[in-house]
C-alpha positions as CSV (number, residue, x, y, z in Angstrom):
1,X,-29.6,40.7,-55.1
2,X,-27.7,42.0,-58.1
3,X,-24.4,43.9,-58.2
4,X,-25.9,47.2,-59.2
5,X,-28.4,47.1,-56.3
6,X,-25.7,46.2,-53.8
7,X,-23.5,49.0,-55.1
8,X,-26.4,51.5,-54.9
9,X,-26.9,50.5,-51.2
10,X,-23.1,50.8,-50.5
11,X,-22.9,54.2,-52.1
12,X,-26.0,55.6,-50.4
13,X,-24.9,54.4,-47.0
14,X,-21.4,55.7,-47.6
15,X,-22.7,59.1,-48.5
16,X,-24.7,59.2,-45.3
17,X,-21.6,58.0,-43.4
18,X,-19.4,60.7,-44.9
19,X,-21.9,63.4,-44.2
20,X,-22.0,62.3,-40.5
21,X,-18.2,62.2,-40.3
22,X,-18.2,65.7,-41.7
23,X,-20.4,67.0,-38.9
24,X,-17.7,66.2,-36.3
25,X,-15.7,69.3,-35.5
26,X,-11.9,69.0,-35.8
27,X,-11.4,69.4,-32.0
28,X,-13.8,66.5,-31.4
29,X,-12.2,63.9,-33.7
30,X,-10.2,62.3,-30.9
31,X,-12.6,63.0,-28.0
32,X,-14.0,60.1,-26.1
33,X,-17.0,60.3,-23.8
34,X,-15.3,57.9,-21.4
35,X,-12.0,56.1,-21.4
36,X,-13.5,53.0,-23.0
37,X,-15.6,54.9,-25.5
38,X,-14.6,55.2,-29.2
39,X,-13.4,58.5,-30.7
40,X,-14.3,59.4,-34.4
41,X,-10.8,58.1,-35.3
42,X,-11.6,54.7,-33.6
43,X,-14.9,54.4,-35.4
44,X,-13.3,55.2,-38.8
45,X,-10.5,52.7,-38.2
46,X,-13.1,50.0,-37.1
47,X,-15.2,50.5,-40.2
48,X,-12.2,50.7,-42.5
49,X,-10.9,47.4,-41.1
50,X,-14.1,45.7,-42.2
51,X,-14.0,47.3,-45.7
52,X,-10.4,46.1,-46.0
53,X,-11.4,42.6,-45.1
54,X,-14.0,42.5,-47.9
55,X,-11.4,43.2,-50.6
56,X,-9.7,39.8,-50.4
57,X,-13.0,38.0,-50.2
58,X,-14.3,39.8,-53.4
59,X,-11.0,39.5,-55.3
60,X,-10.2,35.9,-54.5
61,X,-13.7,34.4,-54.0
62,X,-12.3,32.8,-50.8
63,X,-13.8,33.3,-47.4
64,X,-10.5,34.3,-45.9
65,X,-9.0,37.2,-44.0
66,X,-7.8,38.0,-40.6
67,X,-7.7,35.3,-37.9
68,X,-9.5,37.9,-35.8
69,X,-12.8,36.7,-37.4
70,X,-12.6,33.6,-35.2
71,X,-12.6,35.8,-32.0
72,X,-15.7,37.1,-30.3
73,X,-17.0,40.5,-31.7
74,X,-15.9,42.3,-28.5
75,X,-12.4,40.8,-28.6
76,X,-12.1,41.4,-32.4
77,X,-13.2,45.1,-31.9
78,X,-10.6,45.5,-29.1
79,X,-7.9,44.1,-31.4
80,X,-8.8,46.6,-34.1
81,X,-8.9,49.4,-31.6
82,X,-5.4,48.4,-30.2
83,X,-3.9,48.1,-33.7
84,X,-4.9,51.7,-34.6
85,X,-4.6,53.3,-31.2
86,X,-1.4,55.2,-31.9
87,X,-2.1,55.9,-35.6
88,X,-2.6,59.6,-36.5
89,X,-6.1,60.7,-37.5
90,X,-5.1,61.6,-41.0
91,X,-3.4,58.3,-41.5
92,X,-6.6,56.5,-40.5
93,X,-8.6,58.7,-42.9
94,X,-6.2,57.7,-45.7
95,X,-6.4,54.1,-44.8
96,X,-10.2,54.3,-44.7
97,X,-10.4,56.0,-48.1
98,X,-8.1,53.5,-49.7
99,X,-9.9,50.5,-48.2
100,X,-13.3,51.8,-49.3
101,X,-12.1,52.5,-52.8
102,X,-10.5,49.1,-53.2
103,X,-13.4,47.3,-51.7
104,X,-15.9,49.2,-53.9
105,X,-13.9,48.3,-57.0
106,X,-13.6,44.6,-56.0
107,X,-17.3,44.2,-55.0
108,X,-18.5,46.1,-58.2
109,X,-16.6,43.6,-60.3
110,X,-18.5,40.6,-58.9
111,X,-21.0,39.0,-61.2
112,X,-24.6,38.8,-59.9
113,X,-24.3,35.0,-59.6
114,X,-21.4,35.3,-57.2
115,X,-23.5,37.4,-54.8
116,X,-26.2,34.8,-54.5
117,X,-24.3,31.5,-54.4
118,X,-22.0,30.5,-51.6
119,X,-20.6,27.7,-53.7
120,X,-18.8,30.3,-55.8
121,X,-16.6,31.2,-52.8
122,X,-14.1,28.8,-51.3
123,X,-14.7,27.9,-47.7
124,X,-18.0,29.8,-47.4
125,X,-20.6,27.9,-45.5
126,X,-23.3,26.6,-47.9
127,X,-26.1,28.3,-46.0
128,X,-24.6,31.7,-46.3
129,X,-25.6,34.2,-49.0
130,X,-22.5,36.1,-50.2
131,X,-24.2,39.5,-50.7
132,X,-25.3,39.4,-47.0
133,X,-21.6,39.1,-46.0
134,X,-20.8,42.1,-48.1
135,X,-23.8,44.0,-46.8
136,X,-23.1,43.4,-43.1
137,X,-19.5,44.5,-43.5
138,X,-20.2,47.6,-45.7
139,X,-23.4,49.5,-45.9
140,X,-25.2,47.9,-42.9
141,X,-22.0,48.5,-40.9
142,X,-21.8,52.2,-41.9
143,X,-25.4,52.7,-40.9
144,X,-24.9,51.0,-37.6
145,X,-22.2,53.5,-36.6
146,X,-23.7,56.8,-37.9
147,X,-25.6,57.3,-34.7
148,X,-22.4,57.0,-32.7
149,X,-20.8,59.6,-35.0
150,X,-23.7,62.0,-34.7
151,X,-23.5,61.8,-31.0
152,X,-19.9,62.8,-31.1
153,X,-20.8,65.7,-33.4
154,X,-23.4,66.8,-31.0
155,X,-21.1,66.5,-28.0
156,X,-23.1,63.6,-26.4
157,X,-21.7,60.3,-25.3
């Protein structure tokens, strides 16, 4: 993987993500199909948290970040949800835009070699491939949640 290909994948998936977000009517942004379901605001906050986590990794070349990474996925997702539960929708949108912009700048600055060699990142397991970490927390992550967003836009759970 090279940086330009990774950035093309991130940009293409983000374009699809933003299109899907735009399909959700204003009166459905906070709607939940069930008490435990996520609203659009919750999904945006969740994805933005992951973008935000990739900034430090890209800028410092250290596999670091929130201690929540050591938790199970379900518990980590619950923590992210609880952290942003009382945050206003527009504030979440601003956080997401800033996190995406900073992440994009940081990842785009990585040399191709960094994306393919775990040894270039402190504390990264030797069998990991750095670009896969960025992919799973950016473009693959956006694509995983687009279906959820489209269901909200269509009024389905």
